[in-house]
N, C-alpha and C positions, 0 to 999 in steps of 0.2 A: 490586665491579665498578669499573673505571676510568672516570672521567668523560671523554667524548670531547673532543677539542681545541676544538671549536666552542663548548663550554659552559664552558671554563675561563676564569678571569679573565684578560683580555688583558694581556700584558706590553708596555707602551708603550715603544717604542724611539725613534720619531720625536718631535721636539719640535713638529711641525706639528699644530695642532688645527684640525679641519675644520668645527667648528660646535658646537652645543649639543644636549643631549638633556634634555628636560623632561617630567615626568609631570603630566598634567592630571587632578586628582583627580575632578572632577565628571564628566568624560566617560570616565574610566578608560582613557586612551590615553597613549602616549608620542609626543612630537612632536620631530622632528629639524629644526633650522634651521641653515643654514650655507652652505658653499661650493656653488656650482651643480653642479660636477662630482661632488661627493660625493652630492648629492641625485639627480643623474641616474643614477649607478650604483645607488643604493639602490632607486630606482623600477624600474630595469630588472631587477635581480637578484631582487627580492622582490615578486611581484605582490600579495601580501597587504597591501602598504603602500597608503596612500591619499594621492594628491597633493593638497596644499593651496595650490598656487601655486608661484611660482619659489623654489627653494631651501628648500622646506618639505615634509616628509613625515610622515604620521601612521600609527602602528601601534596595533592593539589589544593587549591585555595577556595574550593566551593564552600558554601555556608554549612553544608552537611559535614564536610570533613573538618571544618573548624570546630564544630560541636564534638566530633569524635576526639580530636586532639585535647580539647579542654577537659573532657571526661577523663582521659588518660592522665592528665596533669594532676588530678586530685589524688591519685595514688603514687604516681611517679613524678615528683617535681623536677622541672628542668630549668636550666638557666636560659632565659629568653634573651637573645642578643639584641633584638629590636622590639622592646616592649611597647613602644608607641604604635608600631604597625600591628602587633599582635592584638592589643586591647582595642584598637580601632576595628579590626576584623571581627573580634568577639562581640563588640557592640552591634555591628551590622548583623551578625548571626542571631543575636537576641531579638533585634527589631524584626528580622525576617520571620522568626518563629512566632512571635506574638501576632504579627499581621496575618501570617498563614492560618493560624488557629482561628482568628476572627473572621477571615474570609470564608472558611469552611461553613460557618453558621450564617454569615451575612455577606454574600458576594458583593463586591463593589463594581462600579462601572466606570470606564474611562473613555472619553471621547477624543479621538485624535484631532490634532490642531489643523486648521486650514490656513494658519498664518505661520510665517517663519521662513528660514532659508531653504534653498533647494534641498529636496529629499526630506524635508521636515513638514511638508504640506501633504494632506491626504484629501483627495477630491471626491471620495465616495461618502456614502451615508451608511453607517453601521446600524444594524438592528440592536435592540436592547441586549439580547443574549450574546451578540458579538462584542459589545462593549465589555461585558463580563469576561469574555474570552480574552480580550486584549489586556484587561487588568490581570488576569491569571498569568499570561505570558510575561508581562512586565515584572511581576513579583517573583516568578520562578524562572531564573535565568537559563536553566536547562530543563526542558520539559517536552512532553508529547501532547500535542493537540489532536485528539482522536475523535472529534465530532463526526457524526454520521455524514456520509457522502451527500453533497448538495447543500450543506449549511453554510458555505462560504468561508472555508479555512484560508483560502488564498487572500481575500481582502483583509482578514484579521492579521495574517502574517505581514502583509505590506503595511498595514497600519502600525504594526509593531516596529517595523523598520523606521517609520517616520517619528516614532515616539521615544525610542531608546536614546540615551545621551551619547552613545558611542558613535564616532564619526565613520563615514564610509572609507574604503569600499566594503561592501557586503557580498557574501558568497551564497548563491542559490544553486542547489543541486537537484536535478529532476531526472525522471526517465527521458530517453531520447525524444519520444513523441510529444512531450510537453514543453520543450524549449520554446517553440514558436508561440504556443498559447500564452506562456508567461511573458515573453519579451514583446510580442506584437499586440497582445490583447489586454492582459491583466495589468501590466506595469503602466502602459499609456493611459488606461482607463482610470487607475487610482492614483498615480503619481504624476501624470502630466506627459507632455510631448517627450518622446523618447528617441534618442539616436542610438541605433544598434550597430555595432561593428562585430565582425567575426573573423576568426582565422588569423594566420600569420600575416597576411597582407592587409588585414584590418579594414577591409571594405566596409562601408557603412550605408545606412538607410534610415530615414526619418519616419517615425510612426506618430501621427498626430494624436494627442490626447484631447480630452474634452476641454481642457484649459492648458495654457502654456505653463511650464513648470515654474520658472522664476524669471520673469522678463524675457530676455532673449536666450536664456540658458535652457538646455534640455537635460533630461536625465540621461546619463551615459551608461549604456549597457554593453558589455563585451561578452560574446559567446565563444568559449574555447572550442577549437576544432582540431582534430588530428592528434595522433600520439606523439608527434615530434614536438619537443619543448621549444617555445619561443618567448621573447620578452612580452609580458602582459602590458597593455596600455593603461594609462590613467583612466579609471572608470569609477562610477558610483556603485555599480553592481557587476560582478563577474558571475557568469553562468556556465555550468558544465553538466554533462549527463553522467550517470553512474558508470557507464561502460568505459569512460576515459579516466576515471578517478585514479586507478593504480598507476597510470602513466604520469600523472601530474601530482602525485602525492607529496613529493619533496618540495616542489614549488609552492603549492597551495598551503602546506603546513607551516611555511615560513613567511607568508605574504602579509601577515598582520591585518586580518580582517576584523571589522567591528562586530560582526555577527554572522552566523551561518544558519541557513534554512535547508533542511532535508525534506523535500517534497516527496510524497509517496514513500515514506521511510521504511515501509514493509519490504522494500528492495534489499534491506540489510538483514532480513529475518533468518537467512541461512547461515549467518555468521561467518566463521573462518573458512567455510567451504569456498567462499568467493573472494577474489582479489580485492573487489571493491570495498569489502568490509574493513580490512586492515587499513586501507587508505582513508576511509571515512572516519575511523576511530582516531587515527593520527591527526587528521585535520581538526576534528572536534576538540581534541585535547589542547590544541594550540589557540583556541578562541574562548573568550569568557562567556559569550552568550550563544546558545545553540538550541534551536527548536526543531522538532520533527512534526510532520503533518501526515496523517493517514487515517481514513475512516475504517480501514481494515489492517491494523498493524501486524496481525499474524494470519496465516492462511489455514494452518492445520491445527496443531495443538498449542496450548497456551505457553509452553516453554519457549516458543520462539520470541516471546516478549522480552526474555532476558537479553537476547542479542540486540533487539531494537533499542531498548532503554540503555543498555551498556554502550551502544554506539553514541548516545547522547551524553551520558555521564558515566565514565568508566567506574565499574564496580559499585554503582549505586544500589544494586541488589546483591552485593557480595560477589564472590567468584562463582563460576557456573556449577562446580561440583557441590558447593554448599547450598546454592539455590535449589538444585534439583533434589538434594537430599531432604531439605526441609519443606519445600513447597510442593514437590512432586513425588515424594515417598520413595525415592531411590535414585542413586547416582545415574545421571544421563537420561532419566525418564522424562519425556517432554510433556506428559499429561499432568496438569496442575490439579492437586487433590481437592482444594477448596477454592474454586474460581472466584466466588463472591467475596471471600475474605481477602483474597489477593487484590481484587478491585478496590476494596475499602482502603487497603494499605497504600496503594499507589496514589489514590486521591488525597489521603491524609498527608503523605510526604510531599505533595506538590509536584509529583512526577508526571501527572496524567490528568487530563480533563476530557470528558466525553459527555456530549449531549445528543439526544436523538431528536428527530423531527417531531415525534409524538409529544416530547416534553416542551419544546420551545416554539413550535410552529403549529398551533392547534388549528389554524385556518387552512393549513396545507392539506389538500385531498389525500386520502390514504393510498397506500400501495397494496395491491391485492395479488396474492400468488394462487395459482391453481395448477395442479398436476393433471395433464390431459393425456389419456391413452391414445396412441396413434398406431396405425398399421405400419408394417414394413413389408418389403418384398421377400417373402419367405423362401421362394425358389432361389432367388439371388443370394440370400443369406446362407442357405444350405450349401450352395455351390462354392461360395467363398470361404465358408467356415471349415470345410472338409480338411484342407491342409493344416489348419490351425489345430483341429482336434487331434490330428496325428502327432503334431508337436507336443500337445498337452499330454498325450499318452506316454511320450518319451520321458516326461518328468517323473512318472511313477517308477521308472527303471533306474533313475539316478539316486544314489544313496546320499550324495552331498547335501548338506543343509542349504535351505534357500538363502540367497543373499551373498553366497560365495561362489566364485568360479562359474563353471558352465551352467549349473542348475539355476543360479540367479539370473544369468543373462537370458537363458531360455524362458524362464518364467516371465520376465519383463516383456520379452518378445511376444509371448502368447497373449498377455494382457493387452499390450498395445495393438496387436493385430485384431484381436476380438473387438476392441473399442472402435477401431477404424471400420471394420466390417459392419458393426452395429449402426454407426452413423451413416455409412454409405447405403445400407439396405433401406433405411427409412427416409433418406434425403428427399426423394421425390414426393413423399407423403407430407413431409415438413413443408416443402415448397407449395404444395396444394393448399395447405392450411393457411399459409401466409398470403397466398394469392386471393383467398376469400376476403381476408382483412383489407388488402389493398384495393380490391374492387369496390369495397364499401367506403373507401376514402380514408382509411385509418393509416397514418404514418407509423411505420414499424422499424424496430431494430431486431435483426435476426442474428443470433449468436451461433457460431460453429467453432469447431476445434481443429479439424484436419483440413489441409489445403484442398485435397481432392473432393471432400464433402462440400466445402464452401464453393468450389467451382461448379458443382451440380446446382447449388442454389442460384448462382449467377446465371447459368445457362437456362434453367427452368423459368426464371423470373426476369429474363432479359428485356421483355417488353415494357417493364416498369423502370428501366434505366437505373438499376441499383448501383450504389457506390460501395466500396469495400475498404476496410482498414484491417490489415494483417501484417505479419512480419515480412511480407514480400514487397510491400510498398516503400518508397522513399519517404523521408519526413515531409517533403513538400506535397507528395501525393496524398498522404494522410491528412494533412492540414486542409488541402483543397477539397477532399472528400467530405470532411466535416462541415466545411463552409457551404458546400453545395446542398447538403442535406438540411442544414439549419435555415438556409435562405428560401427554401420552398420553391426554388426556380427549376429544379431538375428532376427530383425524385422524391418518392415517399418511402423509399426503402434503403436502409443502411445495413450492410452485412459486416459484422465485426468478429474478429477472433476473440475468444473468451479472455485470453490473457493480454490483449491489447486494449482493454477497455478502461484502464485506470486514468482518472483525471479528465476524461472527455465530457463535454457538456453537449448532450444530445436530447435536451428536454422537449424538443418538438414532438417526439414520439409518444403516443399514448400506449402503444402495445409493445411489449418486450417479449420476444419469443426465443426460447432456448431449443435449438434443433439438436444440439449435443450438450452433454453435461460435463462439469469439471469435478474432480475429486475434492476440491475445497469449496465449502459453502461461502467463504468470504470472497472468492473470485466471482461467484455468481451474484452475491450481494452488491459487489462493486458494479457489475454489469447492470443490475436493476436500477441502481441509483444514478446511472448516466442519464436516465430519463426523469427520475423522481427527485426534483430539485426545487429550490425556491423559485417561485414564479409559475409553476404548473397550475392549471385551473381544473383539471379533471383527474379522477383516480387513474393511476398507472396500473395497467393489467399485465401481469407477468405469467406467461404460459410456458410451462415445462412440458415439452412433448416427449413422452416416454413410451417405449415399446416394451413388450413382455419377454424379450429374449436378449441374449448377448450381455453386455456390461451394464445396461441401464438399470436393471433391478439391483445389481450389486453396488453400483455407485450410490443409488438412492439409500440403501441400507447403511453404507459407510458414512454418509453425511451426518447421521444422527448424533454421534459422539462429538464430532468436531463442532457442530452447531451449539451443543450444550456448553462446550468449553468457551466458545466465543461469547455467548450470551452472558455467562457468568463473569468472565474476566472483564468484559466491557461494561457490565452493569446494565445491559439492555433488558427489555421485557420479552419474555418468550411468547411465541405465537400461541394463542389460546384456541380452544374449540370454537368459541364465538367468532374469532377472527377468520377461521377457516369457513365457517358458515356464511359470514358476510362476504367473503371472497366468492363463494359459489353463487350467492345472490347477485353480486355485481357482475359476475361473468355471464350469468343467464340474461341479465338486462342488456349487457353489451352485445351478446350474440343475437338477441332479439332485434336490437338496433341494426346490426350488420345484415340480418336476414331482410329486414324491412327495406334497407337501402338497396340490396340486391334485387328485391322484387320491383323496386321503382326504377331499375335499370342501372343502378350503381353510380358511382361518381366518375365524372370524366377524368381520364388519366392526364397527368401533367405532360404537356407537349413542349419539351425544351427547344429553345431557338437554336439556330445553326452554330453559334459560338459555343453555347453550352454543350451541344452534342459533341463538338470537337473536344471540349475539356473532358467529357465523360469517356470518350474513346481513348484519350491519353491515360486516364486513370485505370482503364481495363488492361493496359499493357503491362502485365506481370507474368513471370515465368510459371509454367504449368507442368504438372506431372500426371501421368496416367495412374489409375488405381493399381495396375500391375507393378509399375515402377515404385509406387509408394510402399506396397507390401514387400517388394524385393529389398528395399533399403531399410527394412525393419521399422517402417512407419515414421515418416517425417511429419511432425505435427508442430503446431504453434507452441512456443514457449515464451519466456520473458523477453520481449522486444529485441529481436535480432541477435540474441545471445543464446547459445546452446547451453542451458544449465542442466544440472542434475534434476531428475524428475521430482516435482514437489510431492507427489503422492506415494513416496516410498513406503511410508508406514502402512497405508491401506493395501498396497500391492502385496505386502507380506501376508495379508489375510485373504486376499482375493483368489489365489491359485486353486485351492481346493474347492472353493465355491464354484469356480468355473469348471473344474474337472467333474464335479458332481452334476452340473447341468449338462455337460457334454455327455457324461456317461448315460444319463437318462435318455438323452436324444439318440445316442448310438445304440443302446439296448432296444429301443423302440424300433429303430430301423432293422435291427437283426430279426426281431419277431416278425416284422412285415415280410422280410425276405423269406423266412421259413414258411 
């Protein structure tokens, strides 16, 4: 393949030298110093550059930026102070480009070694598409692996660590609830017996792998705990969760890691609104090899992808203003104008790899979605919604635009309270639907959003010994709840908060039931794929239980645009009418099986032994609030893992108020006519 012109060694014609180009070994950056005009052009043309004052520009040493500098040198020759270093990097950039272009047409596969020193052995078996994923990660040193949930991104990432030439320590950053899953399950399974230490006191515990790591040696993993800084121990892998990043940013950005893995990197999609983003960016810039993992890298509109990819490689998509102007049709607009074209660009640049189950796992049974109308307690809804209607009417008297001051706060309050009332009014009907499935012996995941609604589920279905994962549980309680559900020793029912579902393996369930809805289709897709993973033998049936009042109809309408953005950017296939018809057929078959089982007396319930019952009782010990308390405090609901973040659904909430007012007005006018 021919090397493109912008990567060829410049043929200097002009005798005019515009400045110098010098490599800073310690910082691993190239610095251009020279003519003000040359510096101005460089800063304007290449947003990935960093201005260091008048006539000085700094570049990182990624292969993309080496190409940018070389292109610039064709018009503005510079005196290169370390030509051997420069031409060595240019040759690497040429080789990278040629191989990247070849891999786009003919992906290669790499098998991780089972021989070698500690942390260079991989004890798992990768599937063929996973070997292609490993090759992609090895070739693209800063990239996003966005395979659909359940396709094994974790083993690919661990295989990557065993294959890169860079020595440990390595840094793995995860949401809080996944620390145990990575350290106690995935690392021992794929890298061998693991010794885990945590916190300042460095207490430790051994977790046996399928095979010993390297003779008598174990993989050493340290989990950072607490905001207070302490000296990190010698370890092969350091782990930390996102909520602690900003406290440890200075330590971690100077620790000289061989590589960084950002698991569930959609945690960075909100960008500079969160402290963790600036910390993550600083850490990523200090390391040569950085990968992100997420099957749903954005939740709302495609513009969130800029923040995610920018966290992996600074300004790989230019600056945010330029990105939104060119890709989104206006500064600050988060809606990508041509999602499919954006997808093609990311793949071509080696920034992004996405495979779906349909593409690589033809033997995997399908996932079927069905929207199921469900009743709600209309009398209770009418009683609870009355005060909310009065608040909504107050909005009509406020002249201030939505999103500022009092009107914005009141609008959010109205929407949140209506959403809570909707979930509460239908909660017992949702529980009755799930009870039918459980009586027929179907293991279920039931998703809710509000604590008080999930408490209704727990109370109504207590005879089935449900376990719960939400923001109220400790990390140990969450881990134990997952283990009990997966081991089939205690319960057929797992109740999970919508935004606590990332990264969990709950593939024992065949039925996924949404008692409440989220504003983001990607959140619900994450929830579905906790059950739809490699290894399932039957179709996973996803029931969306929707009533015809409150926020359910509005949320269903709002999800359409966001779904189209996600499908386009990620390169997924849209759900067809045939898919919907097949879903209805599968659901009818499933319901026929359920009815037959019930006619035969149903399946005997799991009877936990005394020890398991004691563990279940421990897991039920979470703080509760009454409905009145929840409404009074302006609706406490589940958000991102123990962290009170800004609401993800701000974009759609701006559209929702008048739709709610219209529905309230119709209901209120009807009441007036009845009264007359």
